[in-house]
N, C-alpha and C positions, 0 to 999 in steps of 0.2 A: 432841860435834861432829866429832871426828876420825874416829870410827867411822862416822858417817853419810857423811862425805866419801869414805871408802874404799869404802863400799858403793855410793855413787853412781858413783864412778869405775869400779868393777867392772861395774856394770850398763851404763854408757855404752860400755865396751869390748866387752861381750858382744854387744849387739844388732847393731851393724854387722858384727861378725865372723861372727855366726851367719847373718845375711842373705846376706852374700857367700858363705859356705860352702854354703848351700842352693843358690845359683845356680851355683856351681862344680861341685857334685857331681851336678847333674841337667841333662840336655839341655834345650834351650830349649822343645821340644815338651811337656815335662812340668813347666814352671815353675809353671803354674797349680796343679796338684795338689801340687807340692812346697811352695809358699808357703801354700796352703790348709791342708795338714797341719801345717806349722810354726805357723801362726797359731792353728789349733785347739788344739794342745797348749799353746801359750803362754797362750791365753785360759783353758783349764782350770786352769792354774797360778794365774792371777790370781783365778779363782773359788774354787778350793779353798784357797789360801793363807790368806786371812783366816779361813775356817771352821775349818781345822785349827789355826791359831794361837789362835783363841778357845777351842777345846777344850783345848789344851795349857795355856793360862793358867788355865782353870777347874780342870784337874787339878793344876796346880802353881803356877808363877809365871813371871816373865819369864826367869829363869835356865833353866828347863826349855825354854822356847820357843827361846831362842838356842842351847842345847845341841843340840836336835833339828835346828834349821836348819843349824848348823855341820856336824853329822854327815851330813845329807842332801847339803849342798853338796860335802863331801869325797867322798862315795860317787859322786855324779854326775860329779865331775871325774875320778875314777879310771876310771869306766865309759867316759866320753867319750875319755879317752886311749887306752883299749884298743880301742874299737869304731869310732871315727871315723877314716876313712882320712886319711893325711897328704896335705896339699895344698900343694905347694911354690909359692912366689911366682912369678909369671910375669915374664919380662923386660919392662921398660917403656921406651918411648921418652921422651926428655926432654920435660917439659911446661913451657911458659911460663905465667906468671901470667895473661897475656891469654887463652891457650888455656883455662885453667881457668875463667876468668870466662865465656867464651863458652859452654862446655859446661854450666855451672851456671845460666846464664840462658836456655838453649835451652828451647823449649816442651816438648820430649820429656822434659826433667827437671822443669820447673816444674809442669806439669799434674798428674802423679801425686803429686808432693810436696805441692802445695797441697791435693789431695783427701785425702791421708793426714793432713795437719795438721788439716783440717776434721773428719775422722772422729774423730781423737783429741780435738779440742776438744769435740765433741758427747758423746763417750763420757765424758770427765772431768766435764763439766757434768751429765750424767745421773746418774752415780754420786754426785756431790756434792750435787745439789739435789733429785733425785726423792724421797729420804727426807724432805726438808723439806716437799715437796708432799704426801706421804703423811701426815705428821704433821698438817698443816693440815687434811687431809680426814678426820681422826679414825682413821687406820689405826694399828695397834699396831706397835711396833718389829719384831716378827716379820714382819708383813705388808710393811712397807717394805723389810726385808732381802730378802724373797722377790722384791720388784719388782726390786731390783738384781741378784739372781740370774737373773731372767728376762732382763734386759738382757745379762748376761755369757753366758748360755747361747745366746741368739739370735746373738750375735756369734761365738761359738765354732762353732756348727753351720752358719752361713751361709758360713764361709770355705772348707771343703772343697767344698761344693756349687758355689760360684762358681768355684773353681779347676778343677774337673772340666769345667764348661761352657766355660770359656776354652780348655782344651786340646782339647776336642772340637769347637771352632769354632762352638759355639752361642751364644757371648757374646764380644763384642769388648771390649778394654780401655776404649776411649773410651765406648762405650755403657754398659758396666757401671759405670764411675766416675760417669757422669751419673745413672744409675738409683740408685746407692748414695747419692749426695748428695741426690737428691730424696726418697728414702725416709727418710733421716736428718732432713731438714728437716721432713717430715711427722710424724715422731716427736716432734720438738721442738714442733710445733704441737699434737699430741695432748696433750703434757704441760701445755699451757695449759688444758685442759678441767678443770673441777672434779670432785672425787670420785675414787674408786678406779679408775674406768674410764679416766680420763685418765692416771693414773700407770702403769697396767699396759700400756695400748696404746702410750703413749709409750716405755716401757722396751723393749717388743718391737720397735717400729719403729726406734728408735735403734740397738739391738743388731744388727738385721738389716741396716740400711744401712751401718753401719761394718764389719760382716762382709763385705759385698759389696766394699767399697772396698779393704780391706787387702791381700788376695792379688793383686788386679788391679793395684793401684798398684805393689807390689814387682815383679811380673812385668813390668810396663811399664818400670820402671827397669832391670831386668836385661837386657831385650831391647835397650834403647837405649844400653847402656854397654859399652865394650870390656872384655873379661874381666879384663885386667890393671888396670883402674881400678874394679873392683866395690867394693872396700873403701872407697875414697874416696867413691864415689857413695852407698853405703848409709850411711856415716857422716854425710854431709851431709843425707841424707833423714831420718835419725833426729833430727838437730838440728831440722829442720822439724817433725817430729812433737812433739818436746818443746816447741817454741814453741806449738803448738796445745794441748798438754796444759796448759800454764800459761795461755794466752790465753783459752781457752773459758770456764773458770770465772771468770776475772777480768772478762770482758765481762758475763757473766750477773750476777755479784755487784755490779758497779758500777751497772748499770741497776736491779737490784733494790733497791739502797740508796737510789736517788733516786725510784723509782716502785714497782713490785711485781715479784715473781718471775715473774709471768706475762709482763710486758714484757721481762724478761731472756731468757726462752725465745724470745719473739718476735724479738728482735734477732738472736740466734744462728741462728734458723731462716731469717730473711731473708738473712743473710750466706751461709749454707750453700746456700740455694736459688739465689742469684744467682751463685754461684761458677762453675757450668758456662758461663754467658754470658761471664764475664770471661776464662775460660781456653780458650774454643773456638779452634781453629786459624784463623788469619787467612788468607784466600785470597791466593795469590801472584799479583800482577798479570801479565797476559800481556805477553810481549815485543812491542814494536812491530815491524811488518814492515820489513825493510830496504828502503831506497829506492835 
């Protein structure tokens, strides 16, 4: 339990620090590409990790797995210390608790974080429950594993594409987040279809939708945050993603336990599809003319 707690703490420290560093080391006009590339490599790690872990366990045992992971982590830490430029902390003005609350409840923060949380919820639910749908459709474990790989690959390759289009002005953060949420909801709807077609199309659409959302959400957060507060903003955003990571599978599982897995997918699809309506910017009322 202590080892798991330390691993979780290390991962929690890494994600916001890495996101803030990506924003600090790249000009705002390249934030789409930077976060797209960052998300691509992170997704490749998520995809390759379990596959490599399975091979290592097959070749040896858990001791071999942890030894290789420890050596890999130490090597990457040394490489990062040598290759990543030092980024000194920026001077910060004193912040009140009220000011923090106002900044974290502003739409410029809540909209991308809610989209990121919904994307993570759908991604976790897809990874967790699509294999069950595949097994129910008579697919072999190899085929269901391939469906999860399709989801991860689509999420990985959609991120650099979305980032480039954002930087080139062919995609806006607002429009891209809405499109990503709708594609993700459509993927959850496809997962409701019986048979292999539903599993594969659902995996592809969920992966593509979440891949659209992730770089755009982080780029929007970086653009709306003072540079000296990037770490705080990215850390809070990661908390929102973790809530989605836990909440998505819980929602699907709770409804599947009382009805069916199909209804679980449907519930998460409805929440995801309605999120753009709940988060759209509210028009500012016009000021009354002076009398």
